[in-house]
C-alpha positions in Angstrom: -0.1 0.1 0.0 1.1 3.4 -0.7 1.5 5.9 2.1 0.0 9.1 0.4 -3.4 9.0 2.6 -3.2 9.7 6.3 -6.2 7.5 7.1 -3.9 4.5 6.2 -1.3 5.3 8.7 -1.6 4.5 12.3 1.0 4.7 15.1 2.8 1.3 15.5 2.5 0.5 11.8 5.4 -1.1 10.1 6.4 1.2 7.1 9.3 2.1 4.8 10.2 5.8 4.5 12.5 7.9 2.3 14.7 10.1 4.5 15.4 13.8 3.2 18.9 12.9 2.3 17.9 9.8 0.5 15.2 11.3 -1.8 17.6 11.4 -4.8 18.6 7.8 -4.4 15.2 6.7 -3.2 16.8 4.5 -0.5 14.2 3.4 1.9 14.3 3.1 5.7 12.1 0.7 7.6 10.8 1.1 10.9 7.6 1.5 13.2 5.5 4.7 13.1 5.9 6.8 16.4 4.2 10.1 15.4 2.4 11.3 12.3 3.7 14.8 11.4 1.5 15.7 8.4 -1.8 17.2 9.3 -3.4 17.2 6.0 -5.5 14.1 4.8 -3.2 13.3 1.9 0.2 14.5 0.4 1.3 13.5 -3.1 4.9 12.5 -1.9 3.8 10.7 1.2 2.6 11.5 4.7 5.5 12.6 6.9 6.1 10.4 9.9 8.7 9.9 12.8 9.9 6.4 13.4 10.7 4.9 16.9 14.3 5.2 15.7 13.8 9.0 15.5 14.1 9.0 11.7 11.8 11.4 10.0 10.7 11.0 6.5 7.6 10.4 4.1 6.0 7.1 3.8 6.6 5.3 0.6 5.3 1.7 1.6 3.1 0.4 4.1 4.2 -3.1 5.1 
């Protein structure tokens, strides 16, 4: 599932995000959602989240 809609993302969900510094390469970082940072109901590049590891990025894949 693609992470462009906020309703699909919940705390505790396993996701793959792209970090700001990895946007060019498209490298994904996997983790568990701690906080949802985007307030709008959808975002074309993915909903921004903070993982339990502290990494912040936009959701590309919901696992």
